[in-house]
C-alpha positions, 0 to 999 in steps of 0.5 A: 499500500502507499502511505501518503503525508496525513496517514498515521494509521496502516491496514494491512492488506492481507492480515487487514490488521490495523497499526500505528506509524511510529516515526522515531524522530520526525517524519520523512518524505519525498516529492515525486520524480518526473527524470527520464528512465536512466538518470542518475537522480539524488534527494536533497533534504529539507526541514519544513515547519508548519504549524501555528504561531503565535506572538505576543506584542504591545498591542496584544496576541498575533496569529498566523499559520506558518508552512516553511522550509530550510536547506538541510545541506547548506550548499548554494547549488540548490535552492534554499527552500522548496517554495509552495511544492510542500503543499501543492506536491503530494507527498509520499513517505520516503523509501527506504526499500529503492535504490535511492540516494540521499543527501545525508543531513548537514544543518541541525534543526535547532539552527534551522528553528532559529533561522525560521524565528528569526524571519518570523520576528523582523515581521512583528512589532517589537518588542516580541514578549513571547511566541509559541508554535503550537501544533508544530509539525516538523517533518524532512522532506526530499527533493529530487535532482540529477546532474547532466552539465547543468543540475535539473530539477527532477520534479519539472524535468527541467534544468535550474540553469546552475552550472554544476561545480568541479566538486559535484562528483565528490557531492553525489558519491556522498549520498547513500540509502536512506536509514531510517524506518517506520515502526508499527504499533499494533492498535489493539486495546491493551486492555481488553484486546479489541480494535481501537477506533480512529480516523487515519489522522487521529492521535487519540484511539478509542475502544468502545469495547471496554470504554478506554481511550489511548494515546501513542507513545514511544513503545506502547498505548498508554491510557487517557483520561476522558470525559464529555459534556452531557447534550440534548438528545434531540439535537443532531450533534458531533463532540468535538475534543478539547484538552482540559488541563489543570496547571500552577502558574507562577505569580498568580494565584489561579487556583479557582473561577473566582481567582480568574474573574479577578485576574481576567477582570471579566465584566461581572461582579466575582461570587463566593461560591466560584471560590469552589469551582476549580481553575482550568485551562481549556484547548482545542483537541483539533486543528483550526486555524490559528483566527479560530484557535486562540477565540475559541481556547479563551472562551472555553478557559473563561466560561463558567464550566458546565458539569461533566459526564466522566469516565464514559465516551458519548454516544453519537459522533466523535471528531478525531483528536488531531492536536496532541497534549503536547500542542495544548500544553504550549499554548497555555501561555498564549491563552493566558496572555489573550486575557491577562489585564493589564497587558502593559504589566504582565507582558514583560514577564511573560517570557520569564513566566513559568506554567506547570502542568498538573493533570489533564483531561480529554473532554468531548464537547457536543455542538449542534450541527446546522447548515453552514456551522458548528455551535455550542449552546453553552460556551456560545461559540460557533465554527464554520463547517468548511474550517474543519473541512480545511484544518485536514491540511494544517 
């Protein structure tokens, strides 16, 4: 079977067993080659960073989606980036079984990430008090080339116009077969042995047989605590996943909803009974454009939490978890920055501010389907249906 960029679940054509793909470090993909038969094609590595970027500046939180690439070999013979190719061309997992040859990576990920950060910061008003990459997807993409007096781009099968240097033969001789293997983790419930459910891009797998949820780890599946908000049985419902996170925020007393109301300067008088309601951060557990992600996370965090039906998967359609818990944790400081008052006092302290996670739970929240959108009546928030469709490519 041919695996594509968004696949995380693989089904064997022979035994029908489903497995979860584990890359070890980063996924590796290759662009398609249109080189004529007989050409000595070799692949050049590029780091790719894709995800949401949030920047805290004096006026508030700037948000944007980024999808950038940068050469991983530090050689001027090749283009410094892939341009829009990583977004417009169909990527496939890099093949380790073929005789294709790959240039080894020379630029470390940390070096390239500093380059990306400098590039983004130049476009922002200064000072930048804090930046966070949410839903960050780091991968290596290999672009095909071949030499014939000049360097040829094998994607287009056209010359790049660049003359081959004298050391080109030595450069190509350094190419080797790709030393990278995907591991396959069987998607059988560790509790009861039942087949786990999930979409091809799911980061949490579910067992309806023993009512459990599991996150793939490096070597095995880890149980995940979950719950759901009760829904109106008469409505057409889909449950969207959210990470509810308990955290300790340095220099702030944020133990209860009463504390939150004062720190966020909510337009309502704090009530004594709010002292009994524990404070929790909320973050979407699914990919969505950054212009929706931050308002949704802020709205869920600031709204009085509803009663939860815990430890049971809700009956009905569940939207897959496509944003990892680690990304939700990375978003906490940005969410705090979006509602904390006054900014002039608190923003300069963001860089040194520490937030320690003390616990988390995956919560499924019911949204009512309407013709063009999904609405959550309790939280008074609406998401356009097309946003979820487009988020598949984020």
